[in-house]
C-alpha positions as CSV (number, residue, x, y, z in Angstrom):
1,M,0.1,0.0,0.1
2,S,1.0,3.5,-0.8
3,S,1.5,6.1,1.8
4,K,-1.4,8.1,0.5
5,T,-3.4,5.0,1.0
6,L,-2.4,4.4,4.5
7,L,-3.3,8.1,5.2
8,L,-6.6,7.9,3.8
9,I,-7.9,5.0,5.9
10,P,-7.7,6.9,9.2
11,M,-9.2,10.1,7.6
12,L,-12.5,7.9,6.4
13,G,-12.8,6.5,9.9
14,L,-12.7,10.0,11.4
15,V,-15.3,11.1,8.8
16,T,-17.5,8.0,9.6
17,L,-17.3,9.0,13.2
18,L,-18.1,12.7,13.0
19,S,-21.1,12.0,10.7
20,A,-22.5,9.6,13.4
21,C,-22.3,12.4,15.9
22,A,-23.8,14.8,13.6
23,A,-26.7,17.0,15.3
24,V,-30.4,15.9,14.6
25,P,-31.7,18.7,12.5
26,K,-34.5,21.1,13.3
27,A,-37.8,19.8,13.5
28,D,-40.1,20.8,10.3
29,P,-43.4,22.4,11.8
30,N,-45.5,20.9,9.0
31,E,-44.7,17.3,10.3
32,A,-44.8,15.3,13.5
33,W,-41.5,14.7,15.3
34,I,-40.9,11.2,16.9
35,G,-37.8,11.1,19.0
36,L,-36.3,7.9,20.6
37,Q,-35.7,7.4,24.5
38,E,-34.0,3.9,25.6
39,D,-32.9,2.0,28.2
40,P,-29.1,2.3,28.9
41,L,-28.5,-1.4,28.1
42,S,-30.1,-1.3,24.4
43,D,-30.1,0.8,21.4
44,L,-33.3,1.9,20.0
45,M,-33.3,2.7,16.1
46,A,-36.0,4.0,13.9
47,E,-36.1,1.7,10.9
48,R,-39.2,2.4,8.6
49,V,-42.3,4.8,8.2
50,D,-45.1,3.0,6.4
51,G,-42.7,0.4,5.1
52,K,-40.1,2.9,3.6
53,R,-36.7,2.8,5.1
54,L,-35.2,6.0,7.1
55,N,-31.9,7.6,6.4
56,D,-31.3,8.4,10.0
57,G,-32.3,5.9,12.9
58,R,-32.3,8.4,15.6
59,Y,-35.7,9.9,14.9
60,F,-38.9,9.8,12.7
61,E,-40.7,12.7,11.0
62,V,-44.1,12.2,9.5
63,T,-46.8,14.0,7.8
64,P,-50.1,14.4,9.9
65,G,-52.3,11.3,10.0
66,S,-52.0,7.7,10.4
67,H,-48.7,5.9,10.3
68,R,-46.7,2.7,11.0
69,L,-43.5,3.1,12.9
70,D,-41.1,0.1,12.7
71,M,-38.1,0.0,15.1
72,T,-35.2,-2.2,15.9
73,L,-33.9,-2.9,19.5
74,Y,-30.4,-3.8,20.0
75,V,-30.0,-5.6,23.6
76,D,-26.7,-6.7,25.0
77,G,-26.5,-10.3,26.0
78,M,-26.6,-11.3,29.6
79,G,-23.0,-12.3,30.8
80,D,-21.7,-13.1,27.1
81,S,-21.1,-10.9,24.0
82,N,-24.3,-12.2,22.2
83,Q,-26.5,-9.3,21.2
84,E,-30.2,-9.6,20.4
85,E,-31.9,-7.8,17.5
86,C,-35.6,-7.1,18.3
87,Q,-38.3,-5.7,15.9
88,A,-41.5,-4.4,16.6
89,H,-44.0,-1.6,15.2
90,I,-46.6,0.9,16.5
91,D,-49.5,2.1,14.5
92,F,-50.9,5.5,15.3
93,N,-53.6,7.5,13.4
94,Q,-53.4,10.9,15.1
95,F,-50.1,12.5,14.5
96,K,-50.5,16.2,14.2
97,A,-48.3,18.7,12.4
98,G,-45.8,20.4,14.8
99,E,-46.2,18.2,17.7
100,H,-43.3,16.2,19.2
101,Y,-43.8,12.7,20.1
102,K,-41.3,10.1,21.6
103,L,-41.0,6.3,21.8
104,V,-39.9,5.2,25.0
105,E,-38.2,1.8,25.4
106,T,-38.5,0.0,28.8
107,S,-37.4,-3.6,29.6
108,L,-38.2,-6.1,32.4
109,G,-36.0,-9.1,32.2
110,T,-36.5,-10.3,28.7
111,E,-39.7,-8.6,28.1
112,Y,-39.4,-5.3,26.1
113,R,-41.8,-2.7,25.2
114,V,-41.8,0.7,23.6
115,D,-44.6,3.2,24.2
116,L,-45.6,6.2,22.2
117,E,-46.0,9.2,24.4
118,D,-46.9,12.9,23.6
119,T,-45.0,16.0,24.8
120,H,-46.8,15.6,28.3
121,G,-45.8,11.9,28.7
122,K,-49.4,10.5,28.0
123,Q,-49.4,7.2,26.5
124,L,-50.9,7.2,23.0
125,G,-49.9,3.7,21.8
126,K,-47.4,0.6,22.5
127,T,-45.7,-2.2,20.7
128,K,-47.6,-5.6,20.9
129,D,-44.7,-7.9,20.8
130,F,-41.1,-7.7,19.9
131,T,-39.7,-10.4,17.7
132,C,-36.1,-11.1,18.9
133,L,-33.3,-13.1,17.1
134,A,-30.0,-13.7,18.8
135,G,-26.9,-11.9,17.1
């Protein structure tokens, strides 16, 4: 490998790291904003809205009305390096423009749940069951 190639590898790593730390953009007042709140031992990621894959898994932004929100929960294994990958969704039909919502993940042992809450913490919806696969 040439010295230019060797210098390029750390630079690409730095660009990747900085892009992952990018600030979440300002909310569009014409859409509903859905943020994520996760348990410290897991990572909750937004995956799809109405079947369409998202570019940024840290939040959802949707038009007013009815939507299906798909999410993936990555859970660290107990006592070993295995990680579970769990998927679920929430259907909600009353998203309002300019409103902020959040998906709040909680777990009790191996039971996982995500609630959809409004800005006042009122529960508006919840996941039915997570489907989990060992990593």
